[in-house]
N, C-alpha and C positions, 0 to 999 in steps of 0.2 A: 781208117775203116779197118775192121777184121777181115783177115785172109778167109773168106768163107768157102767151103765145098759146095759143090752142087746139091748134095744131100742136105745141107744146112739152109741153104736158099730155098729149096722146095719145102722143107719143114717150116720155115718162117712165112712162105706164101700160104701154106695150108692153114697155118695157125691164124693168119691174118683173115682170110675167108671164113674159118669156123668163128672168130671172134666176132666179126661184122654180122654175121647170121645170127648168132645169138643175142648180140647186143642190140640189134634193130628190133627183137621181139621181146625180150625180158631183161635186158641189161646183163652185165657180169662177163662181157667179153674179155676184160682185162684178166679173168681167171685163166683163160687160154693163153693170150698174147705176151703177158709178162713173163711167165715162166720160159715161155719160147725164147724169148729175148735174153733171159738169164742163161738158158741153156746154149745158146750162140756164143757166150762168152762176153756179153756186155756188161759193165760195172752196174750196180743197182741204180744208182742216179741216173746213168745214162739210158739204162733199160727204161726208167719211168719216163723220161723226157722223150725218148723215141716212141714210147707207146702213145703219148699223147699225140705225136705227129699222126702216126698212121691211124689212130682213133677219130681223128678230124674226118678223114675220109669216109669211115663208116657212118658216124653219126651224122655227118652232112649229107651223105647219099640216103640214108633213112629219111632224114627231114624232108629231103626234096621228094622223096616217093610218097610220104605221107601227105605233103602239102600239094602235090600234083593232083590226089584223088580228094581233096577237100577235107581232110581229117585235121589239119591245122593251118591257120594263117599268120605266118612268120611276121608280118607287119603288126598284128594286133599283139603279138606276143614280144615285140621289140623291148619294152620296158623290162620285162621278166628275164629276156635274155641278157641284156646289159647288166642285170644284178646278177645273174649267174656268172658272166664274166668276170665281174669284179669279185665275187666269191672266190672263184676258181683262182684267180691270180694272186689273191691275198693267201689263200691256203698254201700254194705252191711256195711263196716266199717264206711263210711260216715253217713249211716242212723243211726247209734249209737249215732250221736251227733249233727246232723243239722234237724232242723224241716221241714216237708214235706208240709207246707201250700201253697207254691207257686206252687208245682207239682199238689196239690190237686185241686187247682183253675183253672189250665190251662188243666188238663187231660181230662175233659168231652168234652171240646171244640174240643181238639185235635182229640178224639176218633169219635166225630160226623163227623168231617172233613174226617177222613179215611172211615168211612162209606159210605158218599156222594161220595168219589173218587170211590170205588169199585161198588157203585149202578149205578152211572151214566156213567161210561165209557164203552160204549158198546163193544168195539173191544177187550176186556180183555177176554183172554182165555187160553189154555195151551200151545201155540205156543210161542217159545221165540223170542223176538225182540231185536234191537240193543241196546246195554248198553249205558248209559249217563254218567257212572262214570266207571273208570278203576278198574278191580279186586283189584289191590294194594291199591288204595285209598279207595275202598269200606272197605276193611278189616281193613285198618289203622285208618280211621276215623269214619265212621258209626257203624261199629260192637262194638267196645269198648264202644261208647257213648250209644247204646241201652242196652248193657250188664251193665252199670253203672246204667242205670235208672232202669233195672231189679232187681240190688241189692238194690238200695235205695228205691225204691218204689214197683214196681213189675207189678200191673193190666196193661194189654194191651202191654206188651213187645212184646208178639208174633205178635200182630197186626202190631207193628212198624218194626219189622224185615220183615214181609210179605210185607207192603208197600215199604219199601227200596228195596227188591229184584225186586219187579214188576216194579215200577216206575224208579229205577236208574240202577239196573244191568240187567234190560231187560228181566228176567225170566218170563216164563209162570206161570200160577197160581198154577198148580200142583207141578211143580219144585220148585217154591218159597216156598211152604208149606214144601216140603220135607228138604230144606236147613234151613228153621226157626226152625225146630223141634232140628237140630243138635246144632245151636247157642243157642237155648232155654236151651238144656240140659247143654251146657258149661256155661252159665251165672248163671244157676241155681247151678251147682257144685261149681262155684267160691264163690257165695254168701253163700251157704250151709257151706263151709269150715270155713267160719267166723263165722257163727252161731254155729258151732261145738265147736270152740275155746271159745266162750263166755257162752257155756254150755245153749243154748236157744233152745234145741231139746227134745221133747218128744218121745222117740225112738220106744216104743211099738206102739203108736197111727200112727206114721209116717209110720212104716212098715206096719201095718195093712192096712192103706190108700194106700200104695204104692203097694200092690198086686192087689188092686181094680183098681188103676191107670194104673198098667201095663196091665190089661184086657180090661178096657175102651179104652185105647189108640190104643191098636192093632185092636180093632172092628172099631174105628174111621178112623184109616189109611187105613183099608181094604176097608170101604166105600169111602173114599176120592180117592183112587187109581183106583177104578172102575167107580167113576163118576166124577173126575176131577172138572173144574171150576163150573159145573152145580150145584154142592154141597157147594164147598168151597165158592164161592163167596155170595150166600144169607145167608149163616151160619156166615161167617165174618161179614157181615153187622149187623145181628141181635146181635150177641155177641158185637160189639163195641156200639150199641146203648143201649142194656142193660147194659153194664158196665158203660156208661155215665150217664144213669138214676140212677143208683144205687149210684154212687158217689154224684150226685147231691142231692139224697134224704137223705144223711147225714147232719144232722143239723149243724155239726161242719165245712162243707165245706165252705172255705172262699168265694167261688163263690156265694152262697146263700146271703151272705151279701151284695155283690157288686150288685147283681140284685135285693136286697131286697124282697126275697121269703123266 
């Protein structure tokens, strides 16, 4: 483990709390936690693996909070959760051998599109609508695909789950958020298992941040349950745009070369 100063430990704990808070409402907590881990001096692969460990605390905490209020039934969602787990594990395996340049270039565009969808769709609220895809096909096709993305790359996976639940499963915004957290937990667990096998986990840092993640996620879920779409929609838009901007700010992003910026 790195020899961390008290200031670094405090920074990681704060990043964990903030990441858990944001992730429990709109996804995108990795936008905060992964840079914090890199700033602390962890190698990139170890930062990703450790982020999965601490993220389990946040997504698990948020899932429990939403389930305790009746917004999600984990037992009924078990088949989807298993598909997300498998997708996350497979994605993490592929991430060790396949460059992510294509995803890096495409992701900012996709995130901006998601932000626009949630920003300009006026009828979106907490009331369920008719689904456009059967629950069976949703669990069979979309869930493992997003879980795979979560394992191989990660940022924005919660936003993709959210969009799928709202646009295709017909869920209201609050219900979609609750179900997203369960699938986030599952795909995190799948990819985490792979990172454990390859030894890319800083356990003490991950557990430290995990405690803060747990508290942040409980706080965020409580606010989301109280405020519903009024809070979730604008925060989701902000997170998607912020994540897209962060990815574009990376000089190594291939999209910058395409746009000549």
